C-alpha positions in Angstrom: -30.6 21.4 -70.1 -32.1 18.0 -68.9 -33.2 17.7 -65.3 -31.8 15.0 -63.1 -34.5 15.5 -60.5 -38.2 16.1 -60.9 -39.9 19.1 -59.3 -41.7 16.8 -56.8 -38.4 15.2 -55.8 -36.7 18.5 -55.3 -39.7 19.7 -53.2 -39.5 16.5 -51.1 -35.8 17.0 -50.4 -36.3 20.6 -49.3 -39.3 19.6 -47.1 -37.2 16.8 -45.5 -34.4 19.3 -44.9 -36.6 21.9 -43.3 -38.3 19.2 -41.1 -34.9 17.9 -40.0 -33.7 21.5 -39.3 -36.7 22.1 -37.1 -35.8 18.9 -35.1 -32.2 20.0 -34.8 -33.3 23.4 -33.6 -35.4 21.7 -30.9 -32.4 19.7 -29.7 -30.3 22.9 -29.7 -33.0 24.8 -27.8 -33.1 22.0 -25.2 -29.4 22.0 -24.8 -29.3 25.8 -24.4 -32.0 25.7 -21.8 -30.1 23.1 -19.8 -26.8 25.0 -20.1 -28.6 28.1 -18.9 -29.9 26.0 -15.8 -26.3 24.9 -15.1 -25.0 28.5 -15.5 -27.6 29.9 -13.2 -27.0 27.2 -10.5 -23.2 27.6 -10.8 -23.5 31.4 -10.6 -25.6 31.0 -7.5 -22.9 28.9 -5.8 -20.2 31.4 -6.9 -22.2 34.3 -5.6 -22.9 32.5 -2.3 -19.2 31.7 -1.8 -18.3 35.3 -2.7 -20.8 36.6 -0.1 -19.3 34.4 2.5 -15.9 35.7 1.6 -17.0 39.3 1.6 -18.6 38.8 5.0 -15.1 38.5 6.4 -13.7 41.6 4.6 -14.0 44.8 6.6 -15.7 47.8 5.1 -12.4 49.7 5.2 -11.3 47.6 2.1 -13.7 49.7 0.0 -11.3 52.6 0.4 -8.2 50.6 -0.7 -7.8 52.8 -3.8 -8.4 56.0 -1.9 -11.8 56.6 -3.4 -12.6 59.1 -0.6 -15.3 56.8 0.9 -16.2 57.8 4.5 -16.0 54.3 5.9 -16.2 55.4 9.6 -19.7 56.7 9.0 -20.6 53.3 7.4 -19.2 51.4 10.3 -20.9 53.7 12.9 -24.2 53.0 11.0 -23.7 49.2 11.4 -22.2 48.4 8.0 -19.1 46.6 9.1 -18.3 44.4 6.1 -18.4 44.5 2.3 -21.2 41.9 2.4 -23.3 44.4 4.6 -22.9 47.0 1.9 -23.9 44.6 -0.9 -27.1 43.7 1.0 -28.1 47.4 1.4 -29.7 49.5 -1.2 -28.3 52.8 -2.4 -31.2 54.6 -0.7 -30.3 53.0 2.7 -26.7 54.1 2.3 -27.7 57.6 1.3 -29.8 57.8 4.4 -26.7 57.7 6.6 -25.8 61.1 7.9 -22.9 62.5 5.8 -23.3 60.2 2.7 -24.9 61.8 -0.4 -26.8 59.9 -3.0 -23.8 60.1 -5.3 -21.5 58.8 -2.5 -23.9 55.9 -2.0 -23.6 55.0 -5.7 -19.8 55.1 -5.4 -19.9 52.9 -2.3 -22.2 50.3 -4.0 -20.0 50.3 -7.1 -16.8 49.7 -5.1 -18.5 46.8 -3.2 -19.8 45.3 -6.5 -16.3 45.4 -8.0 -15.0 43.4 -5.0 -17.9 41.0 -5.3 -17.2 40.5 -9.0 -13.5 39.7 -8.3 -14.5 37.2 -5.6 -17.0 35.5 -7.9 -14.5 35.3 -10.7 -12.1 33.4 -8.5 -14.7 31.1 -7.1 -14.2 27.4 -7.5 -17.0 24.9 -7.4 -16.5 21.9 -5.1 -19.4 19.4 -5.1 -19.7 16.8 -2.3 -22.4 14.2 -1.7 -22.0 15.2 2.0 -23.1 18.8 1.4 -26.5 18.6 -0.4 -27.5 22.2 0.2 -30.1 23.8 -2.1 -27.5 25.5 -4.3 -25.4 22.4 -4.9 -28.5 20.3 -5.3 -29.8 22.6 -8.1 -26.4 22.4 -9.8 -26.1 18.6 -9.6 -29.7 18.2 -10.8 -29.1 20.4 -13.8 -25.8 18.5 -14.5 -27.7 15.2 -14.2 -30.3 16.4 -16.7 -27.6 17.5 -19.2 -25.8 14.2 -18.8 -28.9 12.3 -19.8 -29.4 14.7 -22.8 -25.8 14.7 -23.9 -25.9 11.7 -26.3 -28.8 13.5 -28.1 -27.0 16.8 -28.0 -23.8 15.3 -29.3 -25.7 13.6 -32.1 -27.2 16.9 -33.3 -23.9 18.8 -32.9 -22.0 16.0 -34.9 -24.6 16.2 -37.6 -24.4 20.0 -37.9 -20.6 19.9 -37.8 -20.5 17.3 -40.6 -23.3 18.4 -42.9 -24.8 21.7 -41.6 -23.0 24.1 -43.9 -23.4 21.9 -47.0 -27.2 21.5 -46.4 -27.7 25.2 -45.8 -26.0 26.1 -49.0 -27.9 23.3 -50.9 -31.2 24.6 -49.5 -30.6 27.9 -51.2 -29.3 26.5 -54.5 -32.1 23.9 -54.9 -34.9 26.5 -55.2 -34.9 26.7 -59.1 -35.6 22.9 -59.2 -38.7 23.2 -56.9 -41.0 24.9 -59.6 -41.5 24.6 -63.3 -41.5 28.4 -64.0 -38.4 28.9 -61.8 -36.6 26.2 -63.7 -37.6 27.6 -67.0 -36.2 31.0 -66.4 -33.1 30.0 -64.4 -29.7 30.4 -66.0 -27.6 27.4 -66.8 -25.3 28.0 -63.9 -28.3 28.1 -61.5 -29.7 24.9 -63.0 -26.3 23.1 -62.6 -26.2 24.4 -59.0 -29.7 23.2 -58.3 -29.0 19.8 -59.7 -25.8 19.6 -57.6 -27.8 20.7 -54.5 -30.3 17.9 -55.2 -27.4 15.5 -55.3 -26.0 16.8 -52.0 -29.3 16.6 -50.2 -30.1 13.2 -51.6 -26.6 12.0 -50.4 -26.9 13.5 -46.9 -30.6 13.1 -46.1 -30.5 9.3 -46.0 -32.8 7.1 -43.9 -29.9 6.3 -41.6 -29.1 10.0 -40.8 -32.7 10.9 -40.4 -33.3 7.9 -38.1 -30.4 9.0 -35.9 -31.8 12.5 -35.4 -35.3 11.1 -34.8 -33.9 8.6 -32.2 -32.1 11.5 -30.5 -35.2 13.6 -30.4 -37.3 10.6 -29.1 -34.7 10.0 -26.4 -34.8 13.7 -25.4 -38.6 13.5 -25.1 -38.3 10.4 -22.8 -35.9 12.1 -20.3 -38.6 14.1 -18.5 -37.8 15.4 -15.1 -34.6 14.5 -13.3 -35.1 14.2 -9.5 -32.5 15.6 -7.2 -32.2 12.2 -5.5 -31.5 10.4 -8.8 -29.0 13.1 -9.7 -27.1 12.8 -6.4 -27.1 9.0 -6.5 -25.7 9.2 -10.1 -23.2 11.8 -9.0 -22.0 9.5 -6.2 -21.5 6.7 -8.8 -20.0 8.8 -11.6 -18.7 12.1 -10.3 -16.2 12.4 -13.1 -18.9 12.8 -15.8 -20.5 15.5 -13.8 -17.2 17.4 -13.3 -16.4 17.1 -17.0 -19.8 18.6 -18.0 -19.2 21.4 -15.5 -15.7 22.0 -16.9 -17.2 22.1 -20.4 -20.1 24.5 -19.6 -18.5 26.6 -16.9 -14.7 26.9 -17.8 -12.8 28.6 -15.0 -15.0 27.3 -12.2 -13.1 24.0 -12.1 -9.3 23.7 -12.1 -6.9 26.5 -12.5 -8.5 28.1 -15.6 -5.2 27.4 -17.4 -6.4 25.9 -20.7 -2.9 24.6 -21.6 -1.9 23.5 -18.1 1.3 25.4 -18.0 2.8 24.5 -21.4 4.7 27.1 -23.4 2.6 28.6 -26.2 4.3 27.0 -29.2 4.4 23.6 -27.6 0.7 23.9 -26.5 -0.2 24.6 -30.1 1.3 21.4 -31.4 -0.4 19.4 -28.5 -3.8 21.0 -29.3 -3.5 19.9 -32.9 -3.5 16.2 -31.9 -6.7 14.5 -32.8 -7.3 11.4 -30.6 -9.1 8.2 -31.5 -10.0 6.6 -28.2 -12.4 4.0 -29.6 -12.0 1.0 -27.1 -11.3 3.2 -24.1 -13.9 2.2 -21.5 -13.7 5.2 -19.2 -14.3 9.0 -19.2 -11.2 11.2 -19.3 -11.0 14.5 -17.5 -10.0 17.4 -19.7 -6.6 17.7 -18.1 -6.1 13.9 -18.7 -7.0 14.2 -22.3 -4.5 17.0 -22.6 -1.9 14.8 -21.0 -2.6 12.0 -23.5 -2.3 14.5 -26.4 1.0 15.7 -25.0 2.3 12.2 -24.8 1.2 11.5 -28.4 2.7 14.7 -29.7 6.0 14.5 -27.9 6.6 10.7 -28.3 9.2 10.4 -25.4 8.2 12.0 -22.2 8.3 11.9 -18.4 4.8 12.4 -16.9 5.1 13.6 -13.4 1.5 14.3 -12.4 0.9 14.2 -8.6 -0.6 11.1 -7.0 -4.3 10.7 -7.6 -4.4 12.5 -11.0 -4.8 9.3 -13.0 -1.4 8.7 -14.7 -2.2 5.1 -15.3 -5.4 5.8 -17.3 -3.6 8.4 -19.3 -1.0 5.8 -20.3 -3.7 3.4 -21.2 -5.4 6.0 -23.4 -2.2 6.7 -25.2 -1.9 3.0 -26.0 -5.5 2.8 -27.2 -5.0 5.7 -29.5 -1.8 4.2 -31.0 -3.5 0.8 -31.4 -6.3 2.5 -33.3 -3.6 3.9 -35.6 -2.2 0.4 -36.3 0.2 -0.2 -33.5 0.3 -3.7 -32.0 3.0 -4.1 -29.3 3.2 -2.2 -26.0 5.0 -2.9 -22.8 4.7 -1.7 -19.2 7.5 -2.0 -16.6 6.4 -1.5 -13.0 7.2 -2.4 -9.4 6.0 -5.9 -8.4 3.5 -4.4 -5.9 1.4 -2.8 -8.6 1.8 -5.5 -11.4 -1.7 -6.9 -10.8 -3.2 -3.4 -10.5 -1.8 -2.5 -14.0 -3.1 -5.7 -15.6 -6.6 -5.1 -14.1 -6.7 -1.4 -15.0 -5.8 -2.1 -18.6 -8.5 -4.8 -18.8 -11.0 -2.7 -17.0 -10.5 0.6 -18.9 -9.8 -0.7 -22.4 -10.2 -3.5 -24.9 -6.4 -4.0 -25.2 -5.2 -7.6 -24.7 -3.0 -7.9 -21.6 -0.1 -10.3 -21.2 1.4 -10.8 -17.7 5.1 -11.5 -18.1 6.0 -12.5 -14.6 6.4 -15.6 -12.5 7.1 -19.2 -13.6 5.6 -18.8 -17.1 7.3 -15.5 -17.9 9.3 -16.8 -20.9 6.3 -18.4 -22.6 4.2 -15.3 -21.9 7.0 -13.1 -23.4 7.1 -15.1 -26.7 3.4 -15.2 -26.9 3.3 -11.4 -26.6 6.1 -11.1 -29.3 4.0 -13.3 -31.6 0.4 -12.0 -30.9 0.9 -8.4 -29.6 -1.0 -6.6 -26.9 0.3 -5.0 -23.7 3.1 -6.9 -21.9 3.1 -6.0 -18.2 6.3 -6.9 -16.3 8.4 -6.0 -13.3 11.8 -4.3 -13.1 13.4 -7.6 -12.0 11.7 -9.6 -14.9 13.1 -7.2 -17.6 16.2 -9.5 -17.4 14.3 -12.1 -19.5 13.4 -9.6 -22.3 16.2 -10.8 -24.5 14.7 -9.7 -27.8 16.4 -9.0 -31.1 18.3 -5.8 -31.4 16.4 -4.7 -34.6 12.9 -5.4 -32.9 10.8 -2.3 -32.3 7.8 -2.1 -30.0 5.5 0.9 -30.3 5.6 2.2 -26.7 7.3 1.3 -23.4 5.7 2.7 -20.3 8.0 2.8 -17.2 6.0 3.3 -14.0 7.8 4.8 -10.9 10.6 5.7 -13.3 12.8 7.0 -10.5 13.6 3.3 -9.9 16.1 3.6 -12.7 17.9 6.6 -11.2 21.1 4.5 -10.5 23.0 4.1 -13.9 25.0 1.2 -12.5 22.1 -0.9 -11.3 21.3 -4.0 -13.2 17.6 -3.2 -13.6 18.5 0.2 -15.0 20.6 -1.5 -17.7 17.8 -3.9 -18.5 15.2 -1.2 -18.8 17.5 1.0 -20.9 17.9 -2.0 -23.3 14.1 -2.1 -23.7 14.0 1.7 -24.1 16.4 1.3 -27.1 13.9 -1.0 -28.8 10.9 1.3 -28.2 9.6 3.9 -30.7 8.0 5.8 -27.9 8.7 6.1 -24.2 6.4 7.1 -21.4 8.1 7.4 -18.0 5.8 8.0 -15.1 6.4 9.2 -11.5 4.3 10.9 -8.9 7.4 12.0 -7.1 8.4 15.6 -7.8 11.8 15.8 -9.4 12.3 19.6 -9.4 14.4 19.4 -6.3 16.1 16.1 -7.3 17.5 17.4 -10.6 20.2 14.8 -10.7 17.5 12.1 -11.1 15.5 14.2 -13.5 18.6 14.7 -15.7 19.3 11.0 -15.7 15.8 10.2 -16.9 15.7 13.0 -19.4 19.0 11.9 -20.9 17.4 8.5 -21.7 14.3 10.3 -23.2 15.9 13.1 -25.2 19.7 13.8 -25.3 19.2 17.2 -26.9 17.0 18.5 -24.1 19.5 16.9 -21.6 22.4 18.9 -23.2 20.3 22.1 -23.0 19.5 21.8 -19.3 22.8 20.4 -18.1 24.4 23.9 -17.6 21.4 25.1 -15.5 20.6 22.1 -13.2 21.1 24.4 -10.1 18.3 26.6 -11.4 15.6 24.0 -11.6 12.9 26.4 -10.3 13.7 29.1 -12.8 11.2 29.8 -15.7 14.0 29.2 -18.3 14.7 25.8 -16.9 11.0 24.8 -16.8 10.6 26.0 -20.4 13.6 24.0 -21.5 12.3 20.7 -20.0 8.7 21.3 -21.1 9.1 19.2 -24.3 10.0 16.2 -22.1 8.8 16.7 -18.5 5.2 17.4 -17.7 3.7 17.7 -14.2 0.3 18.9 -12.9 -0.4 19.4 -9.3 -3.7 18.3 -7.6 -4.7 21.8 -6.4 -4.4 23.1 -10.0 -6.6 20.5 -11.7 -8.8 18.9 -9.0 -10.2 22.0 -7.3 -13.6 20.2 -7.4 -12.5 17.5 -5.0 -14.6 17.4 -1.9 -13.1 18.6 1.3 -10.2 16.8 3.1 -10.8 17.1 6.9 -7.9 16.1 9.1 -8.3 15.6 12.8 -5.8 14.8 15.6 -7.5 12.4 18.0 -5.7 12.7 21.3 -6.3 9.8 23.7 -5.5 9.5 27.4 -3.7 6.4 28.4 -5.6 4.0 30.7 -3.8 2.2 33.5 -2.7 -1.0 31.8 -1.4 0.7 28.6 0.3 3.3 30.7 2.3 0.7 32.6 3.3 -1.1 29.4 4.4 2.2 27.9 6.5 3.1 30.9 8.3 -0.3 30.6 9.0 0.4 26.9 10.5 3.8 27.9 12.7 2.2 30.6 13.9 -0.3 28.1 14.5 2.4 25.5 12.6 0.3 23.0 11.6 2.8 20.3 9.3 0.4 18.3 7.5 -0.7 21.4 7.0 3.0 22.3 5.6 3.7 18.9 3.0 0.9 19.4 1.7 2.7 22.5 -1.9 1.7 23.3 -1.8 -1.1 20.7 0.6 -3.4 22.6 -1.9 -4.3 25.4 -3.1 -7.9 25.5 -6.8 -6.9 25.5 -7.9 -4.0 23.2 -10.6 -3.1 25.7 -7.7 -1.7 27.7 -6.6 0.4 24.7 -7.7 4.1 24.5 -6.8 4.2 20.8 -8.8 1.1 20.1 -11.9 2.5 21.9 -11.6 5.7 19.9 -11.2 3.7 16.6 -14.4 1.8 17.4 -16.3 5.1 17.9 -15.0 6.4 14.6 -16.0 3.2 12.8 -19.4 3.3 14.3 -19.9 7.0 13.3 -18.8 6.0 9.8 -21.3 3.2 9.6 -24.1 5.5 10.6 -23.0 7.9 7.9 -22.8 5.1 5.4 -19.1 5.5 4.9 -16.4 2.9 4.4 -13.2 3.1 6.5 -9.5 2.6 5.7 -7.2 1.8 8.7 -3.4 2.0 8.4 -0.7 0.9 10.8 3.0 0.4 10.4 2.9 -2.7 12.7 1.8 -6.1 11.7 0.6 -7.1 15.2 -1.5 -3.9 15.3 -3.2 -4.7 12.0 -4.0 -8.3 13.2 -5.5 -7.0 16.5 -7.7 -4.4 14.8 -8.9 -6.9 12.2 -9.9 -9.4 14.9 -11.6 -6.7 17.0 -13.7 -5.5 14.0 -14.7 -9.0 13.0 -17.0 -9.7 10.1 -17.3 -6.0 9.1 -13.5 -5.9 8.3 -12.1 -7.3 5.1 -9.0 -9.6 5.0 -6.1 -7.4 6.1 -3.5 -6.2 3.5 0.0 -6.9 4.7 3.4 -7.4 3.2 2.8 -11.2 2.9 -0.3 -10.7 0.8 0.5 -11.1 -2.9 -0.2 -8.1 -5.2 -3.0 -10.0 -7.0 -4.7 -10.9 -3.8 -4.4 -7.3 -2.6 -6.4 -6.2 -5.7 -9.0 -8.9 -5.0 -9.4 -7.6 -1.5 -9.9 -4.0 -2.8 -12.5 -5.3 -5.3 -14.3 -7.1 -2.4 -14.1 -3.9 -0.3 -15.6 -1.8 -3.2 -18.6 -4.2 -3.3 -19.0 -4.5 0.5 -21.8 -2.6 2.3 -21.4 0.8 3.8 -19.8 0.6 7.2 -17.2 -1.9 6.1 -13.5 -1.5 7.1 -10.2 -2.4 5.5 -7.1 -2.5 7.6 -3.6 -2.5 6.1 0.0 -2.2 6.8 0.8 1.3 5.6 3.8 0.2 3.6 1.7 -2.4 1.7 -1.7 -0.7 1.3 -0.6 2.9 1.1 0.7 2.9 -2.5 -0.5 1.8 -5.9 -4.1 1.1 -5.0 -7.2 3.1 -5.7 -9.8 2.9 -3.0 -12.3 5.8 -3.7 -15.1 3.8 -2.1 -13.7 4.7 1.3 -14.0 8.2 2.7 -12.7 7.7 6.2 -9.0 7.1 6.8 -7.6 6.2 10.3 -3.8 6.4 11.0 -3.1 4.3 14.1 0.2 6.0 14.9 2.3 8.9 13.5 4.8 7.8 10.8 8.4 8.9 10.9 8.1 9.9 7.2 5.2 12.2 6.3 5.2 11.1 2.6 4.1 7.6 3.8 1.0 9.1 5.4 0.3 11.3 2.4 0.4 8.4 0.0 -1.9 6.4 2.3 -4.4 9.3 2.3 -4.2 9.6 -1.4 -5.6 6.1 -1.8 -9.0 7.6 -1.0 -8.5 11.3 -1.7 -8.2 11.2 -5.4 -10.1 11.9 -8.6 -13.5 10.3 -8.6 -14.0 10.8 -4.9 -17.6 12.0 -4.4 -17.6 12.5 -0.6 -15.5 14.5 1.8 -12.6 12.5 3.1 -12.2 12.4 6.9 -8.7 11.6 8.2 -8.2 10.7 11.9 -4.7 10.5 13.4 -4.9 8.5 16.7 -2.4 9.9 19.2 -1.7 9.4 22.9 -1.1 12.4 25.1 2.3 12.8 26.8 3.9 10.0 24.9 6.3 9.5 22.0 3.3 10.3 19.7 3.4 13.9 20.8 7.1 14.2 20.4 7.0 12.8 16.9 4.2 15.2 15.9 6.0 18.2 17.4 9.3 17.5 15.7 7.7 16.8 12.3 5.7 20.0 12.6 8.9 21.9 13.3 10.6 20.3 10.3 7.6 21.0 8.1 7.8 24.7 8.9 11.5 24.7 7.8 10.6 23.4 4.4 7.4 25.4 3.6 9.6 27.3 1.2 9.7 24.4 -1.2 7.6 25.1 -4.3 6.5 21.5 -4.5 6.0 18.5 -2.3 9.5 17.4 -3.4 11.1 14.2 -2.4 14.1 16.2 -1.2 11.9 17.9 1.4 10.2 14.6 2.3 13.4 12.8 2.9 14.7 15.6 5.1 11.4 15.6 7.1 12.0 11.9 8.0 13.1 11.5 11.6 16.8 10.6 11.6 18.6 8.4 14.2 19.7 11.5 16.3 16.1 12.8 16.5 14.8 9.4 17.6 17.5 9.0 20.3 16.7 12.5 21.5 13.0 11.7 21.8 13.7 8.5 23.7 16.0 10.3 26.1 13.4 13.0 26.6 10.7 10.4 27.4 13.0 8.7 29.8 13.8 11.9 31.6 10.1 12.8 31.8 9.4 9.3 33.3 12.1 9.8 35.9 
């Protein structure tokens, strides 16, 4: 048969393939070496943590399974903990009177079993405030891998696409590389060789070879990654580091649950979703990507992830994926306080066009969106103007803080439900746990999926039961922070008790005599001059410490006059305060300015205005000027800083005055918290009950008056 390729051409293709294969192997070897560095550094951290844990476990634990170990002799010889046993050699143990060499081996094995169990459960938590040798080794290895990753991904993509076809072609092409081989080859082998030449010629293009060469060149340029560079990069982009750690060391980050609690069959359909996130300008965590797949697969869902887990960016990613599949029209309904934040987040994290349907030009904006497409962002109140044709269909409606439509008779509920009827997909979002508010959950699920609603209706009283959770899984999905963000740096909370000075003490006594609860709550802040305020002096000390540690500070108070006084006291180092009178758009501008401000800067806000809907990871110190009568308000405020992407430990300071209403509020809330520790989740039901009611407040005021008398 006639040859389509000359011997020289076949030899050239084979040489090109072998040269390319050698380059790919070099990239693979570099990736394996770097992964080995990460594994070694991560294992060292796990071993160190397990040794610290085992140092607190008494040696008697070795005999838990009645192995017959003579633990008294070990303790008498100075081996008091499991860690002591691990540090000792078998020879040292067998030297103890009454312990044989065989017994020493049994003791060591038992200790190593406990050590392995401790190491298996170890979770890695990286913080820029804890740059010890072990964490530095891991961050440096992760930083090196991050630099290498584009080259590694290039090689892996090439192998995935063409590796098998090229390997087969390299075998089949051999008859075409020599005249004698070709002469004696069968017709089938000649056809196969010709086909192999076609395959190699098609794949080994200048473009593909250039990509691999560029990847190899970039790898050669990386060189050494210094620990300082790695820590600086980690502080800027901790999410990428955690993603690499999760990829290379599964189980050391998060709960280790690869499907995040979904039933097996449902998890399978979610896993089959292939996302196209071209145009998404941020890095998703693995649990976030899984949430996006869940929303795509299930079409009409309620995403109930806890605060700080990034529900907004998951919603944006779903819209980007659907846009890449041809969709054009999306809408977001949210509270007015976060309208600007939604617009900015969409513009920041994607290339989706954003249309703000709110304010004086809302009708024109609405018709522009209907005509041109994009993401219409509006408020619950403004949904009243969404008078669009009944047969019109938008691709997806996202409803943020979906519990706002819990009341079926409310006008905004009716308006939102009309929009829902015109949406092919629904994404309801809430950070409020609904397991203990099943009435609200059922209302929302009825809008999303009537079949699921009918299934769960008979068992609403069993919302914590596995059968109920499995029944709602196709619609309701919630991940908790401790399950997926185990890598978050430490949250350190401190009660800062202050002694009243003479002037503030007199003012406080007068407030008690007048039974003025709000004035009592402003204890220490309602002096004319903050130099007479014990809380103000402690706040200044904390701010100064934060400045020296190059931290930024968030300061929250319920009271407008307290906010104004603190802002004036801090002067130029303090941003414009965020209060209820500051528009949502200006709030976001202040946050942006704060992010760019130098270390040591402060931002003071009314806790009702600055404690929700804003992301302020650049701050790592939170000061609460007085205890709140509802703990969830404090938790939301802290979550502004203690959330995904935080690279430093977060320090929370509660300023309290001794022998005042502060102490009584804290005591009552602690008692109430103990009563509700049985709740499986930080449910809204528990939070509402924890709030101080009128009777509790009157009781505290009477107790304060009695103490004064």
